Legacy VTK file of the C-alpha trace (Angstrom):
# vtk DataFile Version 3.0
C-alpha trace
ASCII
DATASET POLYDATA
POINTS 80 float
87.833 65.555 107.669
90.999 63.607 106.924
93.907 65.850 106.052
97.062 64.759 104.268
99.660 66.784 106.194
103.180 66.549 104.759
104.920 68.128 107.765
104.563 70.522 110.699
106.611 73.706 110.376
107.301 76.335 113.024
106.267 79.770 111.784
109.766 81.041 112.657
111.100 78.765 109.872
108.808 80.355 107.285
109.388 83.576 105.331
106.950 86.468 105.738
106.154 88.643 102.716
104.791 91.904 104.153
103.714 93.168 100.715
101.510 90.145 99.985
100.719 89.526 103.683
101.597 85.817 103.394
103.978 83.358 104.972
105.659 80.890 102.648
107.898 77.839 102.885
109.625 75.759 100.159
107.696 72.724 98.899
109.508 69.588 97.673
107.818 70.017 94.271
109.770 73.240 93.683
106.932 75.675 94.405
106.109 76.907 97.922
103.487 76.452 100.603
101.566 79.659 101.304
99.185 80.901 103.974
97.808 84.410 104.412
98.373 86.164 107.713
94.624 86.918 107.842
93.935 83.164 107.752
96.423 82.594 110.577
94.710 85.295 112.646
91.391 83.500 112.010
92.854 80.273 113.434
93.726 78.513 110.163
96.946 76.532 110.443
97.159 74.682 107.116
99.386 76.084 104.360
98.912 74.632 100.886
101.107 74.356 97.833
99.332 75.703 94.738
101.229 73.291 92.442
100.743 69.940 94.165
98.515 68.295 96.755
100.862 68.724 99.723
99.886 70.671 102.841
101.779 71.624 105.987
100.536 72.498 109.450
101.919 75.824 110.676
102.826 75.837 114.365
102.316 79.344 115.764
100.731 81.487 118.450
98.267 84.157 117.280
99.738 86.662 119.746
103.159 86.372 118.081
101.940 87.315 114.575
102.917 90.731 113.202
100.310 93.338 114.078
98.899 95.528 111.322
97.532 99.023 111.781
94.380 98.755 109.655
94.283 102.477 108.844
97.870 102.686 107.643
98.465 99.091 106.519
101.825 99.221 108.323
103.228 96.591 110.645
103.620 97.716 114.228
105.662 95.845 116.839
103.987 93.542 119.327
103.868 95.169 122.767
105.980 93.347 125.324
LINES 1 81
80 0 1 2 3 4 5 6 7 8 9 10 11 12 13 14 15 16 17 18 19 20 21 22 23 24 25 26 27 28 29 30 31 32 33 34 35 36 37 38 39 40 41 42 43 44 45 46 47 48 49 50 51 52 53 54 55 56 57 58 59 60 61 62 63 64 65 66 67 68 69 70 71 72 73 74 75 76 77 78 79
């Protein structure tokens, strides 16, 4: 499958919305690229802009994602 990747972005450069459980990053069209943390945990690394055809590849390590306590729905720190 040929993908039209606009750029590769480090996850540290993205903004995490803990309420919506998504990472987002500004798109040149004025909207923003979005990817759900659940998709990242499942190995997805492509964030899409809902307003245009651009996509970015998110560079990250699964172990560095925020952990979520499923029962409480609260982020817990990653153990060192």
